[in-house]
N, C-alpha and C positions, 0 to 999 in steps of 0.2 A: 102711660103710653109705652108700648112695646119698643124695645131697641131695634135697630136695623138688623142686628144679628138674630134676635128672636124672630122677627118677621121672616127673614131669609130661611131660617130653620123650619118654621111652620110651613112656608111655601114649599119647601122641599118635601115635607111630609104629605102635603096636599097632592103633590104630583105622583105620589106612590099609591093613591087610592082612587076608586072610581067616582066618588062623590066627596065634596068638601067635608061634610059632616063626619065622614068616617075617620077623619084625622083629628077628631076632638080630643081623645085621650092623649095622643102624642103631642098635640099643641099645649095641653095643660101641663104635661110633663116638661116640655121645653120652658114654659114660663116658670115653673117651679124650680127647675135646674138653675135658672139665672137669678131667682129671687128668694129661694128657699120655701116659698109658699105662694098661693094664688089668691090675690086680693079681689075685691069686687071690681076694681078697675081692670085687673087682669082678665076676669070673666068677661067683661064688656068688650075688651080688645079682641079676645079669642072669638067671641060671638060675631063681632064685626067682620073679621077675616073669613070665618067659616060660613057666614050668612045664616046664622042661627040666632035665636033669641037668647038673651042672657039667662033666662030661666032654664032653657034647654041645656046650656053649657053648665050651669050650676048644678042641675040634676045629675049630670055625668060626674062632675067634680065631687059632689057629696056622696055619690054611690061608692066610689073607690076609696078605700081606707088609706091609700098611700098618696093621695092628692090632699095637700094640707091647705085648709081654708082659713087658717089663722097662723100668725107667726110661730115659728118653731126654733129650736136651738140649732147651733152649728152642726150638731151630731144627733141623729135620731136613733134611739135605742128601741128596738122592737123585741119585746119579750114574748116568746111563743107561749100561748095559754091553751094549747090543744090538750086533749085528754092524756096523750102520751107524756107530754112535758109535766102535766099536773101530777101524774102518778110517779114520775121520776124526780120530783123535787122542785117544781115551779114555785111553790109558796116560799121556800127558803131562799131561792134566788130573788124573788120579788122583795122579800123583807130586807135582804142585803142591799139591793139597789136603793130602796127607800131610805135605808139607814145612811148609806154613803152620800146619796144625792140630795136628800132632804126634800124630795118631791113625790107626788103620787102620779098615777096614770093620768096622762093628758096635760101634765104640767111641765114647765121648763125651769131649769135651775136659774137662780138669780143672776149668774154671770152669763147666761145665754149659751152655755156650752152644750147642755144635753136636754132633750125632750124624751120622756119615757112614755111609750105606748104599748098596749097589749096588741098581739097579733094572733089571729086564729090558727095559723099554721105556717111554719117555715119549711115544711117538706123534708124534715130530717128526723122523723119519729124513731128511727133505729139508733139515733144518737141523742136522745132526749136527756135532760132538758137543753134548750137552745135559745140563743138570742142573736140578734143582728145589731151591729152598730154601723150605720150607713150601709155599705155594701158588704161588710165583713161578717161572715157567719161564724159563730162560736158554738161548739157542740159538746156534749158530755160534760156539762158544766157542774161545778160545785160552788157554793157561796164564797169560799175562800179564794176563788180565782177571779172574782168580779173586780176587785180593786186594781189588779194588775192589768186587766183588759182596759178599764177606763183610763188608766194612765197613758195609754197610747194615743189618746185623742185630746188635742189641745184646742 
C-alpha cells in the first residue's frame, strides 16, 4: 500500500499531464524513490491510481532500465558500457569493481550496500570511461580510483 506522501506526490504528477496514464513513469519513480524498487504491490497500486492495468504499468516499468523491479542495494553503480567507454578501459574498471565488491552485473553485495549494473550510455563519451554511483557521475576513470570512490558511500 502506498503511503500518503507517495499518493500525494503521484497526484501532483497527474495534475501536470493531460491524461493519467501519462504520469506512469513519474509515478513509478516516486514509488522507487521511497522504497528503492517497485514491487508487484507497487505496480498494482500505481495501476489503481492511474486507472491502468497492472500489465500496462509493468510493461512501462520493465522497459526503462532505471526502474528496478527487484530489491537493490542502498547505492546503485551504473557502469557505462558504451563503445567509447569500452575503448577507453571499461574492462579494467569492470574487473576492479568485481574484485572489490565480489559481485557481477545485476547482483547486490551481501551487506546490501551496492548493486552493480551496466548502462548503455552515461552521455559523457568525451570523458570515458565513466560510471555513476546514485546521482554522482565519475569520468576519466582508472581502476586505481575505484576504491576511493566507493569509500564515499556508506
